[in-house]
C-alpha positions in Angstrom: -12.2 3.2 0.0 -12.5 6.9 -0.3 -9.7 9.0 -1.9 -8.8 12.1 0.1 -7.5 15.4 -1.1 -4.9 15.4 1.6 -3.8 13.7 4.9 -6.2 14.8 7.7 -4.7 16.4 10.8 -3.5 13.9 13.5 -6.2 14.9 15.9 -8.9 13.9 13.3 -7.2 10.6 12.6 -6.9 9.8 16.4 -10.5 11.0 17.0 -11.9 8.4 14.5 -9.7 5.5 15.7 -11.7 2.3 15.7 -14.2 3.8 13.3 -12.3 5.1 10.2 -9.0 3.7 9.0 -6.7 6.3 7.3 -3.8 5.1 5.2 -1.8 5.7 2.1 -2.5 3.5 -1.0 0.0 3.9 -3.8 0.9 7.3 -2.4 -2.7 8.5 -2.3 -4.3 9.3 1.1 -7.4 7.2 1.5 -9.9 6.2 4.2 -12.1 3.2 4.8 -14.3 1.7 7.5 -12.2 0.2 10.3 -11.5 -3.4 9.5 -13.5 -6.0 11.5 -12.8 -9.6 12.3 -14.8 -11.9 10.0 -17.9 -13.5 11.5 -17.3 -16.7 9.5 -14.4 -19.1 10.2 -11.4 -18.5 8.1 -11.0 -20.6 4.9 -8.9 -23.7 5.0 -6.1 -22.2 2.8 -5.9 -19.2 5.2 -5.7 -21.5 8.2 -3.0 -23.6 6.6 -0.7 -20.5 6.4 -0.9 -19.7 10.1 2.0 -22.0 11.1 4.2 -20.4 8.5 3.6 -16.9 9.7 4.0 -18.1 13.3 7.4 -19.6 12.5 8.5 -16.4 10.7 7.4 -14.2 13.6 9.0 -16.4 16.2 12.2 -16.6 14.1 12.6 -12.9 14.3 13.1 -13.2 18.1 16.2 -15.5 17.6 17.5 -14.1 14.3 21.1 -12.9 14.2 21.6 -9.2 14.1 23.5 -9.4 10.8 20.6 -11.3 9.2 18.1 -8.7 10.4 20.4 -6.0 9.0 20.6 -7.7 5.7 16.8 -8.0 5.5 16.5 -4.4 6.5 18.9 -3.3 3.7 16.9 -5.4 1.2 13.7 -3.6 2.2 15.4 -0.1 2.2 14.1 2.0 -0.7 10.9 0.0 -1.1 7.5 -0.1 0.5 8.3 -3.5 2.0 9.1 -4.1 5.6 11.8 -6.4 6.9 9.1 -8.9 7.8 7.7 -8.7 4.2 11.2 -9.6 2.9 11.4 -12.5 5.3 8.0 -13.9 4.3 8.9 -13.7 0.6 12.2 -15.5 1.2 10.3 -18.1 3.3 8.0 -18.8 0.4 11.0 -18.9 -2.1 10.5 -15.7 -4.0 13.8 -14.6 -5.5 14.6 -10.9 -4.9 16.8 -9.7 -7.7 16.5 -5.9 -7.4 15.5 -3.3 -4.8 12.3 -2.3 -6.6 11.1 -5.9 -6.8 7.3 -6.3 -7.3 6.1 -9.5 -5.7 3.8 -11.8 -7.7 0.1 -11.3 -7.1 
């Protein structure tokens, strides 16, 4: 990861798509080599999580609009997405405040 002085122009970012990944880390613009799929099989703990994430993703398709709105409002004001909130709730993390920091 390389810290950048500023965000590069959109043309530069698009020109290096598939080669360099530009993103923001803790509010700092950074760049890294484009992520690649691993050459080794995924570990057993990673494979065991796949059904959970599949269930969450498929659940979004049938979720009631009011539930999606509630998840969206929970994510509002944080760096989390609506799906991040759903994953945390799926695993039983209690969200008590808007600036909640999930366990590492």
